[in-house]
C-alpha positions in Angstrom: 8.8 -12.3 65.1 9.1 -13.4 68.7 6.6 -10.8 69.5 4.1 -12.4 67.1 4.7 -16.0 68.2 3.8 -16.7 71.8 2.8 -20.4 72.0 1.3 -21.4 75.4 2.0 -24.4 77.5 -1.3 -26.1 77.8 -1.7 -29.2 80.1 -1.5 -32.5 78.2 -5.2 -33.2 78.8 -6.2 -29.9 77.1 -4.7 -31.2 73.9 -5.2 -34.9 74.0 -8.9 -35.0 75.2 -10.2 -32.4 72.7 -8.0 -34.0 70.0 -9.4 -37.5 70.5 -13.0 -36.2 70.8 -12.6 -34.2 67.5 -11.2 -37.3 65.7 -14.2 -39.3 67.0 -16.4 -36.5 65.6 -14.9 -37.3 62.2 -14.8 -41.1 62.5 -18.3 -41.7 63.8 -20.0 -40.1 60.7 -17.5 -41.8 58.5 -18.5 -45.2 59.9 -22.2 -44.4 59.6 -21.7 -43.5 56.0 -19.9 -46.8 55.3 -22.5 -48.9 57.3 -25.4 -47.0 55.9 -24.2 -47.3 52.3 -24.6 -43.6 51.6 -27.9 -43.0 53.5 -26.8 -42.2 57.1 -29.2 -41.1 59.8 -28.1 -37.5 59.4 -29.0 -37.4 55.7 -32.1 -35.5 56.4 -30.2 -32.7 58.1 -27.8 -32.6 55.1 -30.5 -32.2 52.6 -32.4 -29.6 54.5 -29.2 -27.5 54.9 -28.5 -27.9 51.2 -31.9 -26.6 50.4 -31.4 -23.6 52.7 -28.0 -22.9 51.2 -29.6 -22.8 47.7 -31.9 -19.9 48.8 -28.8 -17.8 49.6 -27.5 -17.6 46.0 -26.9 -14.1 44.6 -24.3 -12.9 42.1 -22.4 -11.1 44.9 -22.1 -14.3 47.1 -21.3 -16.3 44.0 -18.3 -14.1 43.5 -17.2 -14.2 47.2 -17.5 -18.0 47.3 -15.6 -18.3 44.0 -12.7 -16.6 45.7 -13.0 -18.8 48.7 -13.0 -21.8 46.4 -9.6 -20.8 45.0 -8.1 -19.9 48.3 -9.4 -22.7 50.4 -7.4 -25.6 49.1 -4.4 -24.8 47.0 -4.1 -21.4 48.7 -4.1 -22.9 52.2 -1.5 -25.5 51.2 0.7 -22.7 49.7 0.3 -20.7 52.9 1.3 -23.7 55.0 4.5 -24.1 52.9 5.3 -20.4 53.2 4.8 -20.5 56.9 7.2 -23.4 57.3 9.8 -21.6 55.1 9.4 -18.4 57.1 9.9 -20.3 60.4 13.1 -21.9 59.0 14.4 -18.4 58.0 13.6 -17.1 61.5 15.6 -19.9 63.1 12.7 -22.1 64.3 13.4 -25.4 62.5 11.3 -27.7 64.8 8.4 -25.4 64.6 8.7 -25.4 60.8 8.7 -29.2 60.9 5.6 -29.2 63.1 3.8 -27.0 60.6 4.9 -29.1 57.6 3.9 -32.4 59.3 0.5 -31.1 60.3 -0.3 -29.9 56.8 0.9 -33.2 55.2 -1.0 -35.3 57.8 -4.3 -33.4 57.3 -4.0 -33.6 53.6 -3.1 -37.3 53.5 -5.8 -38.5 55.9 -8.4 -36.4 54.1 -7.6 -38.0 50.8 -7.5 -41.5 52.3 -10.9 -40.9 54.0 -12.4 -39.6 50.7 -11.3 -42.8 48.9 -12.5 -45.2 51.7 -15.9 -43.5 52.4 -16.4 -42.7 48.7 -19.5 -40.6 49.3 -21.3 -39.0 46.4 -21.3 -35.2 46.3 -24.5 -33.1 46.1 -25.9 -32.6 42.6 -25.4 -29.2 40.9 -22.0 -28.3 42.2 -21.1 -24.8 41.1 -17.4 -25.5 41.0 -15.2 -28.3 39.6 -14.9 -31.2 42.1 -13.1 -34.5 42.4 -14.5 -37.8 43.7 -15.3 -38.4 47.3 -17.4 -35.9 49.2 -16.5 -36.9 52.8 -14.6 -35.1 54.2 -14.0 -31.7 52.6 -10.5 -31.0 51.5 -11.0 -27.3 51.5 -12.2 -27.2 55.0 -9.5 -29.6 56.2 -6.7 -27.5 54.7 -8.2 -24.3 56.1 -8.7 -25.7 59.5 -5.2 -27.2 59.7 -3.6 -23.9 58.9 -5.7 -21.8 61.2 -5.5 -24.1 64.1 -1.7 -24.2 63.7 -1.6 -20.4 63.7 -3.8 -20.4 66.9 -1.3 -22.7 68.6 1.8 -20.7 67.5 0.5 -17.2 68.0 -1.3 -18.0 71.3 -3.6 -14.9 71.4 -7.4 -14.6 71.6 -7.8 -12.6 68.5 -6.2 -15.4 66.4 -8.7 -17.8 67.9 -11.5 -15.5 66.8 -10.0 -15.2 63.3 -9.7 -19.0 63.0 -13.2 -19.6 64.1 -14.6 -17.1 61.6 -12.3 -18.4 58.8 -13.3 -22.1 59.4 -17.0 -21.2 59.5 -16.7 -19.2 56.3 -15.1 -22.0 54.5 -17.6 -24.5 55.8 -20.6 -22.4 54.7 -18.9 -21.7 51.3 -18.5 -25.4 50.4 -22.2 -26.0 51.1 -23.2 -22.8 49.3 -21.4 -24.0 46.2 -23.0 -27.5 46.5 -19.6 -29.0 46.6 -20.2 -30.8 49.9 -22.9 -31.8 52.4 -23.0 -30.2 55.8 -21.7 -33.4 57.4 -18.7 -33.3 55.0 -17.5 -29.9 56.2 -18.2 -30.7 59.9 -16.2 -33.9 59.6 -13.3 -32.2 57.9 -13.1 -29.5 60.6 -13.0 -32.2 63.3 -10.4 -34.2 61.4 -8.0 -31.4 60.8 -8.4 -29.8 64.2 -8.0 -33.1 66.0 -4.8 -33.9 64.1 -3.4 -30.5 64.8 -4.0 -30.7 68.5 -2.6 -34.2 68.8 0.5 -33.4 66.8 1.1 -30.2 68.9 1.2 -32.3 72.0 4.7 -33.9 71.4 6.0 -30.8 69.6 4.7 -28.2 72.2 7.6 -28.0 74.6 10.4 -28.0 72.1 8.6 -25.3 70.0 8.0 -23.1 73.0 11.7 -23.4 74.0 12.8 -22.9 70.4 10.7 -19.7 70.1 12.0 -18.3 73.4 15.7 -18.9 72.5 15.5 -18.0 68.8 14.9 -14.3 69.5 14.0 -12.0 66.7 17.0 -12.8 64.5 16.9 -14.8 61.3 19.2 -17.8 60.8 21.7 -15.9 58.7 21.8 -13.1 61.2 22.5 -15.5 64.0 25.3 -17.1 62.0 26.8 -13.8 61.1 26.7 -12.7 64.8 28.5 -15.9 65.8 31.2 -15.3 63.2 31.7 -11.8 64.4 32.0 -12.9 68.0 34.5 -15.6 67.0 36.6 -13.0 65.1 36.6 -10.6 68.0 38.0 -13.1 70.4 41.6 -12.3 71.4 44.3 -14.6 70.1 
């Protein structure tokens, strides 16, 4: 597993500055929604995008986006949990803690924002939805997981996969009329910003932990230590 996880040591500013800017990208539209009482300045862009998304509907894309609807929220949360468990098994407890904290923080802040902003969803949603349109829970969960994987794997191809995955989920939520365009943009900014800012304090310890853990699982490491203790001369 050490060959898969190669987290990089970015300078502090490369995490903090983008993280803060991304959170601003979430907070500013949220404030505009609250102050504008549901009719923000970007409402025209939202409605035009929604009209365009409606023209894309076909049975094939209905099926594809139905799968994304199932995978994008519960599926991403399950993957987040499985990733944390796998890291524990592979003797990376602090990295597992970072993964768990990031997932919980993104979920909690998304739900709080939904309740505070209380934006109405588009009419004619093609899937079951809860209350609160801003921000999108599906996009937030997907972004949090994929950004975490980008930080832990540290390779360009994972960044490409993450960008494509986030864009696919953003388009899917508007295709299904479950969210406005600004909802999915805000959710991506929120989750990505949280992930970067949480990685900042965890970065060094996770890099060190990954380097020292090797490719052995926790039980293998313990078994090795027991064997070494038993082989010591009396």
